[in-house]
C-alpha positions in Angstrom: -29.3 -265.8 85.7 -29.8 -266.9 82.2 -32.1 -270.0 82.1 -33.0 -269.8 85.8 -36.6 -269.4 84.8 -36.5 -272.6 82.8 -34.6 -274.7 85.4 -37.0 -277.7 85.4 -37.8 -277.9 81.7 -35.5 -280.9 81.5 -35.4 -283.4 84.4 -32.3 -283.6 86.5 -30.1 -286.5 85.5 -28.7 -287.3 88.9 -29.6 -286.9 92.6 -26.7 -284.5 93.0 -28.0 -282.3 90.2 -31.5 -282.3 91.8 -30.0 -281.3 95.1 -28.1 -278.5 93.5 -31.3 -277.3 91.8 -33.1 -277.1 95.2 -30.8 -274.2 96.2 -31.3 -272.5 92.8 -35.1 -272.8 93.2 -35.0 -271.0 96.5 -32.8 -268.4 94.9 -35.2 -268.1 92.0 -38.2 -267.5 94.2 -36.4 -264.9 96.4 -35.4 -263.0 93.2 -38.9 -263.4 91.8 -40.4 -261.8 95.0 -38.0 -258.9 94.8 -38.7 -258.5 91.0 -42.4 -258.4 91.6 -42.1 -255.7 94.2 -39.9 -253.6 91.8 -42.5 -254.1 89.1 -45.4 -253.1 91.4 -43.9 -250.0 93.0 -41.2 -248.8 90.7 -42.6 -249.6 87.4 -39.5 -251.6 86.4 -39.7 -254.3 83.7 -39.7 -257.9 84.7 -36.3 -259.6 85.1 -37.9 -263.0 85.6 -41.0 -264.5 84.2 -43.2 -267.0 86.1 -45.1 -269.3 83.9 -45.7 -272.6 85.7 -44.2 -275.3 87.9 -43.2 -277.1 84.6 -40.6 -274.3 84.1 -39.5 -274.0 87.7 -40.7 -276.4 90.4 -41.4 -275.0 93.9 -38.4 -275.6 96.2 -38.7 -278.4 98.6 -39.4 -277.6 102.2 -37.5 -280.7 103.3 -33.9 -280.9 102.2 -31.7 -283.7 103.5 -31.9 -284.0 107.3 -32.9 -280.4 108.0 -35.6 -280.1 110.8 -38.4 -277.8 109.8 -40.5 -276.1 112.5 -44.1 -274.9 112.2 -43.2 -271.2 111.7 -40.8 -272.1 108.9 -43.4 -274.2 107.2 -46.1 -271.5 107.4 -43.7 -268.8 106.0 -42.7 -271.2 103.2 -46.3 -272.0 102.2 -47.7 -268.5 102.4 -44.7 -266.7 100.8 -44.7 -269.1 97.8 -48.4 -269.0 97.4 -48.4 -265.2 97.6 -45.5 -265.0 95.1 -47.1 -267.2 92.6 -50.5 -265.4 92.9 -48.8 -262.0 92.4 -46.7 -263.3 89.5 -49.9 -264.6 87.8 -51.8 -261.4 88.2 -48.9 -259.4 86.7 -48.6 -261.9 83.9 -52.3 -261.4 83.2 -51.7 -257.6 83.0 -48.9 -258.2 80.6 -51.1 -260.4 78.4 -54.0 -258.0 78.5 -52.1 -254.7 78.4 -54.5 -253.2 75.8 -57.5 -253.9 78.0 -56.4 -251.8 81.0 -59.8 -251.0 82.5 -61.8 -253.9 81.2 -64.4 -255.7 83.2 -62.2 -258.9 83.1 -59.2 -257.0 84.5 -61.4 -255.5 87.3 -62.7 -259.0 88.1 -59.2 -260.5 88.2 -58.0 -257.7 90.5 -60.9 -258.2 92.8 -60.3 -262.0 92.9 -56.6 -261.4 93.5 -57.2 -259.1 96.4 -59.8 -261.4 98.0 -57.6 -264.4 97.6 -54.5 -262.7 99.0 -56.4 -261.3 102.0 -58.0 -264.7 102.4 -54.5 -266.3 102.4 -53.4 -263.9 105.2 -56.6 -264.7 107.2 -56.4 -268.4 106.6 -52.9 -268.6 108.1 -53.8 -266.0 110.8 -50.8 -263.9 109.9 -52.1 -260.8 111.8 -52.4 -262.6 115.1 -49.1 -264.5 114.5 -47.3 -261.3 113.8 -48.6 -259.7 117.0 -48.1 -262.6 119.4 -44.9 -264.1 118.1 -41.2 -263.2 118.1 -41.2 -264.0 114.4 -40.8 -260.7 112.7 -41.0 -262.6 109.4 -44.8 -263.0 109.8 -45.1 -259.2 110.0 -42.8 -258.7 107.0 -44.9 -261.2 105.0 -48.1 -259.5 106.1 -46.9 -256.1 105.1 -45.8 -257.4 101.7 -49.2 -258.9 101.1 -51.1 -255.7 101.9 -48.5 -253.6 100.1 -49.1 -255.8 97.0 -52.8 -255.2 97.2 -52.1 -251.4 97.2 -49.7 -251.8 94.3 -52.1 -253.9 92.2 -55.0 -251.5 92.8 -52.7 -248.6 91.9 -51.7 -250.2 88.6 -55.4 -250.6 87.6 -56.7 -247.4 88.9 -57.8 -244.9 86.2 -55.7 -241.8 86.0 -58.5 -239.4 86.6 -60.0 -241.3 89.6 -59.6 -239.4 92.9 -61.4 -241.9 95.1 -59.8 -244.8 96.9 -61.8 -248.0 97.1 -62.5 -249.9 100.4 -60.0 -252.7 99.6 -57.1 -250.3 99.0 -58.0 -248.2 102.1 -58.2 -251.3 104.3 -54.8 -252.6 102.9 -53.2 -249.1 103.5 -54.4 -249.1 107.1 -53.0 -252.6 107.7 -49.6 -251.5 106.3 -49.6 -248.4 108.5 -50.7 -250.4 111.5 -48.0 -253.0 110.9 -45.3 -250.3 110.4 -46.4 -248.5 113.6 -46.5 -251.8 115.6 -43.0 -253.0 114.5 -41.1 -249.8 114.4 -38.6 -249.0 117.1 -39.6 -245.4 117.1 -42.4 -243.8 119.0 -44.6 -241.3 117.3 -45.5 -238.2 119.2 -48.2 -235.8 118.0 -47.1 -232.2 117.6 -48.8 -229.0 116.7 -47.6 -228.9 113.1 -47.2 -232.6 112.4 -45.6 -235.5 114.1 -42.2 -236.1 115.6 -40.4 -239.4 115.6 -38.5 -240.2 118.7 -35.8 -242.9 118.9 
C-alpha cells in the first residue's frame, strides 16, 4: 500500500495507466473508509492519510461503458463526500491535538455533525433506506450516524456525564436502523429482552 495515498501526485503517462489508477482509487477510498471507522471506534492509528484531491483524485463514476443507475450514483456521491468530511475532521484533530477541548474544536465538531446530518437529509437517505430494496442506503446511513457518535465521543471531556442532543439523536437513529434492518425480532421480557430468530 506504499504510495497509494500519493497516487495522483504525478500525472498518468498513458490512458492505460489512468484506467489502472481508477481501480486503485476505488480501493483507496474503501480502505480509507474502513481506516476512519477503526480510528473512530477502536482508537487505532491512521493507516492512510487524506490530504487533498491533488494527492488522490476521487474515483470516476463512469468507467468505460459501464451503465450507472441512480442508486449507484447516490451511493457514490454520498459515501465519497462522507468519507472526505470524516477524514478532514480527523486530520483537524491530529493537527490540533494539544487543543482538545478548545472553542475551535467544538465549532468544527458542531459544523461536521450539522454538515453530515445535512448530507443524509439532502439525499433523503432515511426514506430511501426504508422504501428501497437497497440495503446499502441503510448501511451508509448507519455509518454516518455512527460517525457522529464517534466524533462526539472523541471530543467529549472525560468527566462529562451528560450526552448532548446531537449524540442522542444519532444514537437513536443508529438503534432505529439496526432494529429496522435486523432479521431478528425483539421481544420484551421481565428481566430484559430476548432476541428471536
